[in-house]
N, C-alpha and C positions, 0 to 999 in steps of 0.2 A: 503493498500499499504506499501512496506518497510519502504519508509522513513517517515512515521507514527509511527514504531515502536518504544521504549523506550529502545534503544541498547544503552549500555554504552563505551566511549572512555577508550580507556590503559592510565596509567599516563605519557606513551611515545608520546600516539598519541596527548595527550593535550600540554604537551612540544613543538613537531612538531608544532604545532596549532598556540602558543606563540610566536613562532618565525619571522610569518608571510611575511618576506622578504629576499629574499635571490638573492645570486650571481652566475650565469650559467656561466661553460666558457668550450668552444669549442677550443680545442688546441692538434695539433700533427702533423703529418706528412703531410694531405691534407691544413693543413695551408703555408705549403710552395710552392704549386702546386695552382696556380692563376686561378680560375673558376672551380674548381674539384667539380664534386657532388654527391650526392647519390649513389652508386652503379658504379660511372662512372667505363667506361670499360679498361680506361686508368694505365697503370702500372706505380708502384711509387715504388721509391727505397728508403730505409733509409738515401742514402748517402745524400738525400736532408735535411735531418731535423739537422738545425743546428742553434739551436738561442744561439746566441753567448751572448746575454744580458741576458738571463733568470730571471726575478726578481717577484718571485711569491709572496715576502713581497710587492711589489705594488701592484698586484690585490689585494690582502688581507687586505692591508692597506686599499686603496680607498674603499672598501666594508665597512668595521668597519666605517668608516668618514661619510658612505651614510648610514649607519644604518641598513647594512644588518647583519644577527645572523648565517645564514650558506652560504656555498659557494660548488658547484656541479662541479666537474672536468671531463671534457671528460678522464677515464682511457684506454677507449680500444673503438674506434665508428665501425661503419660498415665494415669500412676496413679491421679493425682487428690487425693495428697497435697499440702496447700497449708502454703503455708512462713510461712503468717501465721495466725494465732487464729480464722479464719474464724467466723463464729456460724453457718454455712449447712451447718458439717459436720461429725463427729466421728471424721476423720484427718487432724487437721492438729496443728502445733506445741505447741498447747493439750494434746492428750493426751501428750506424749513428757515425757521426766524432765528435758528440758534447760529450764534457768532454772526450773526447778519446774512446768512448763508453763503460766508468763508471759512466753516471748520470743518474738519477731519478727525474725524473719532481714530481713522487707521492711525494717521500720524500722530495722535496723540498715542494710540498704543503701542504701538512699536518702539515710540520715544520710550515710554516707561518699560517695555523691556529691556531696553540696550541696558537705561539709569540700573535697573536690576540684577542684572545679567540673568534674564528669565528668556526661553528660548521663542520668538514669535511664530505664530503659526494662525493662520487666516481660513476659517469656514466659507467654503462658497458653493452655495447651492445650484446643482447645473438645470434644476428647474426653474422656471422663472415666472410667477403670475401676474408681472407688470408688463411682459412683452406678448403683446397680442400677437404676433407672429409665433409665438413659441411652435405651435401646433401647425401651423401654416407653410414657412414656408424653411426645411430644417436648416438650406446652407444660411439663409441669413442671420439665422441663431445660432448658428456653429461660430459665423463672423462676429455677431454681437457678443457672445463667450469669451471667444479670442482674446478680442481687442477690451474686454474688462479685464480679463486676467492680468494681459499685458500691463495694464495700466498701475496694477496691485504688485506686478512684480519685477517692475521698473521704475516705480515712484518711492520705492521704500525701505531700498535697503535688502541684504540677505534675510530673506523668508524661511523660516524651517520648513514650517508642514503647512501644506495645501491640502486640506481636509472637506473630501467632495461627500454630500448627504446624497445617497439616492434616491430618497424621498420623495414622490411626486414623477421620476424618471420611468417608471416602469411603462417597457416598452416603447421608450422614445431611442431613436437611432439618434448616436453624436457621431462625427468624424473623430473621434477618438485616436486616431494614427495624425491626424494636424493637428489638436486639440495638445496632447502631449508632446509631439515634436517643438511646440512652438515653446511650450511650457519648460521642458530639459534645454532646450536654447539658452532661454533667459536665465535660469538658473538653476544649474545642473546640479548640486547637489540639495535640491529641494526632497522634500518626502512626502510621499502622495498618499492618501488615505483612501482605499476601497475601492476606485473606482480608473478605470482609463489603463493604466500603468500602475497598478500599487506599491506602496514600498511597506505595507500594515495593512491589517483588515479590521474591518466592525466583530467584535466577538459575537456578535449576533441577538443580543437584548438589550434593554434600556436599561437592566437594574445593576450594572456593576458587577455580574458573575461569569467567571470563566469556570469552562466544562472540566472534570478529571478523566480524559488526561488535555491538556491542553497544547498542544504539538505546535511548533513553529514554522512544519511545514505541511502545507495544506493542497486541495486540486481545486478547492472550491471556494467562491466568498458571497457574503450573505451582502446586498445591498441597501435593503430597505424591509422595517419594520412594517411596509403595508401587502408585503408577503414573503411568501416560503421557500420560492423558489430562489435558487443558488446559481451563482452566474459560474459554470466551467471556466476554468485555466489550462493551458497548454502542458501536462505534466504539472510536477508538483512544485511550488515556487516558497522560497522562506519568506514568511510573511506574518510578524507577530502579533498577534490578538491585541486590541484596545478596547477596555471597557470603560463607556459612557454612563453617565448616573447623574439625575440631578439630587442635588440636596435639599429639594423640596419639590412637592406635586408636580411643578409646572418647570417647564427650561425658559421661560419669560418672568421675569417681574410680574407679580400679581399681589393685589392689597389681599386678598382673600387663602393664603394659603399660609403662612408663617407658622401656624399651628403646626404645620408638617413638616417642618425644619427636621431632620435626620437628628438622631441621638450619637453621642461616643459611638457606644456598644455600636450602636446599626454599623455606624460608618467603620468599625474598626472588622464588624464581620464582612464589608464589604470590602475592604482592604486585603484581610486573608485569601477572601474569593478572587482574587482580582493579582494585585503583584505579587499574591501570596503564592499563587498558581501560574505565576510566568509572564502574565500579561500587564499590560499599564492599565493605569488609573485615571481617567478624566473626568473630574469631579465637576458639575455645573452648577455657577452662581448666578441669576440673571440680575444685573443693577437696577436700580431702582430708579426712578421718573427723575431725578434729579441728577441722575450718572452717578452714584455710589453704591459698593456692595451695601444691601441690606446690614444693619447692627447685629442682628442677630446670628446670623448666615456667616457674618465673618469673625464672629465672635466664637461661632461654634468648627468653623474650619481652624482658628488656630489650637483650640481644643483638640482635636484632632491631629494637627501636625504636632504638638505635645506629647499625644499619646502614643504617638507611631515611635519617637524619639526617645519616651521612658521606655516605651519593650524591646523597644533594638536597637538601641545608638548604644550599648554597653553591655557588651557579653562579658558573661564572667570569665570566659576561656573561647581561644579561635585557633584552629590548627594553620599552619603550613601546609596552603594544597596540595607543595610537590612531594610531601613525607605520606608517601603513601607504598603499598606493600601489597602486590599483587590484585589491585583493583578495589582496596580497605585501607580506611583513613583513618585511627583510631586515637583518641583520647584517653589518658589516663588521670585523674587527683588521688594522693595521697590522703587526702582528708574527702569523706564521703560531699556533696553536691547536691543541692537540689534543683531540677530541673525541669523546664516544662515548655521549652522551644529549642527546637535546631532551625539555624537557617544556612542552605544549602543553594550555591549558584555552581553552573556547569560553566565552563570555558567554554561559549560557542563558536570562536574564531574559524574550527572546523568543522561545523555541523554540530548537531545536535545528536551526541553518542548513546547516553543514558536511554533504555529502553525499561529496566527495571532495576530497584536498589531496594536494602533494607536498612534498618537503623536497631541496632541490638546496643543497649545496655548491662553493663555489668553491676548487679546489684550492690547494696551497699553493706550490707549484714551477711548474706550467705557469698558473697563476690562470683554470683554464678552470671552467665550469658545468658539474655534474654532476650528475645526480638520482638520489640513493642511495635513497629510499624514498618509497613511493606509500599511503594509506591512505583509507580509507572517514572514519569517522567519527570527530571528538574529541571530544565532549561533555563532560563535568565536566573530566576530563582525560586524557592520549593521552600514555602515557611511547613514545617512540620511541627504541629500544637500539639502535646503531651498534658496527659495528667500531671500533676505537680509528682516528682520520685526522686528520691534521694539515691544519686549513683558513685561508683567509683570509677566509672571509666565509659563511652559511645566510639561505636563503631560503627563507621557508614563503608557499606559494603555493596558495591556495583553486580548485581547477578545478570545482568545482562544487557550489552551493549552491541553496537553498530560501529566497528575500529574501537580503538583504545580511547577509552573517556577519558575528560581532565577535569579535575573541581577548579574551581576559580577563588571560591571561601568558602568555608566551614565554619560556623561560629554557635556558640550556644549560650542560653539563656535561661534566665528566670524572673519572670516578670508578674508572678504573685497573680491577684486578681486581673 
């Protein structure tokens, strides 16, 4: 099967996987229309767009403080409103009263990312509800698509991620060869999400949960929440998964859903089910109508970041990954030590080799070896959560692999509650 092929990632894909945790930002004209939904028939006017206290540095400063390494902003959502003054549309910030029509949300966002050393990404919906010719003239729409993407990739310096949402595009034929060719020509190192010529893929749900196992190689992608159909790929490709999930019930800001802000406990569960299964986690917060992240969401984000650091920032021990014997890595301690987490990272430079592994502990009193966990893939990161136990040693053993497995890091933790 495709997942078992020894296909190697690019250096850029490995870099993306090391980012692990990012901020998703849904913000635009529909922020100012309470209750607006995807493909809502209600007309919207740029006159409503007026974020008087827009503060992208507040967005990205919070992301940085929470330990996020990248951020993705909706440059254009399905409604077609452009968060920059696009020359190819009259449905943009230039037609709004904000900054007297001279504002540019993308510019402020990218500048904030540069200030805080956070990788900037832009979400662009291929479907555009404001373009009346979307379904009437495919070539004209492809021209529009290319022209807008060119603006985004030539006006703001290096963009690390271009995030294509397939929602609304079901059954539509884009000239991907042309579109992707222009993207790669303009920014050869950009990472493309899920469509055209992807570098990473959607996990297939909006709950923040990666499956078990979650292999890095796949032969199909799921492009839209509106269909179960999968887009087949030519052979297997290295496409690491990303889990996108909301902080609260809606992607865009709403007055009515503050009570749905997730608890730290739930967010940690999502973290285990995404980053802990080798996927990236992209957590969404919708800036409010003043242009700032809501206070409750921001506070919860910071609490979440602090809890990640509390649990995994200071392992009580770590092994030099080079110290292995016949596919085994062994940690021993003279004094019994409480253990409840083991964090393993595979060196993926030459592909994903590990197919099965197990963890064995040496018990504190009897000093006998007992297998306490068996898993399939390790991938970028496997966080193994165990009942708290006192041990005198832990052994990681790769029981099945393709090629010679290499471990990048192996650490041991006791986090308590």
